[in-house]
C-alpha positions in Angstrom: -0.1 0.0 0.1 1.7 3.3 -1.3 2.4 5.9 1.7 -0.5 8.8 0.7 -3.6 5.8 0.8 -2.1 4.8 4.3 -2.1 8.3 5.3 -5.6 8.9 4.2 -7.3 5.9 5.0 -5.2 7.1 9.0 -6.6 10.4 8.7 -9.8 8.8 7.7 -10.3 6.3 10.3 -8.2 8.5 13.3 -10.0 11.1 15.0 -9.3 14.3 14.8 -9.4 15.4 18.3 -7.6 12.3 19.8 -6.4 10.1 17.6 -6.4 7.2 19.4 -10.4 7.0 18.9 -12.2 6.3 15.8 -13.8 9.6 14.2 -17.0 10.4 14.4 -17.2 10.8 10.6 -17.3 6.3 10.5 -19.0 6.6 13.7 -22.1 8.2 12.0 -21.3 6.0 9.4 -21.9 2.5 10.8 -24.5 3.6 12.9 -25.8 4.7 9.5 -25.2 1.2 7.5 -26.8 -0.3 11.6 -29.8 1.3 11.0 -30.2 0.5 7.0 -30.1 -2.9 8.8 -32.6 -2.8 11.6 -34.7 -0.7 9.4 -35.0 -3.6 6.7 -35.6 -6.2 9.3 -38.2 -4.5 11.3 -40.7 -3.2 8.5 -40.5 -7.0 6.9 -41.8 -7.9 10.2 -43.7 -4.9 11.0 -46.2 -2.4 9.3 -45.8 0.6 12.1 -45.2 4.4 11.5 -43.4 4.4 14.5 -40.7 2.4 13.3 -40.6 4.4 10.8 -39.9 7.9 12.5 -37.5 6.1 14.7 -35.3 4.9 12.1 -35.9 8.0 10.2 -34.8 10.6 13.2 -31.8 7.9 13.4 -30.7 8.2 10.1 -31.2 11.8 10.2 -28.7 11.9 13.2 -26.0 9.8 11.9 -25.9 12.1 8.8 -25.7 14.5 11.0 -22.7 13.3 13.1 -21.3 12.3 10.1 -21.2 15.7 8.7 -19.8 17.6 11.4 -17.2 15.2 12.0 -16.2 15.2 8.4 -16.3 19.0 8.7 -14.3 19.3 11.9 -11.6 16.8 10.4 -11.5 19.2 7.4 -11.1 22.4 9.4 -8.5 20.7 12.1 -6.2 19.4 8.9 -6.1 22.7 7.6 -4.9 24.5 11.0 -2.6 22.0 11.4 -1.3 22.8 8.1 
């Protein structure tokens, strides 16, 4: 693996605030994927508006976390030079 790709993956995976933690961008993305699986599993067995509302709110929250994490990561990267 080239050094550029390795450095990019480290930048993407590691938190910009605390490099020993997982990035907020990925945490939001992972929760989105989990909700996507939960949504498919629950909606096949249930026809409930409440499930739809809860899953939709989860989608919005996880997307918000991902966006905030990505913007914060870019800002901190450019501030560090």
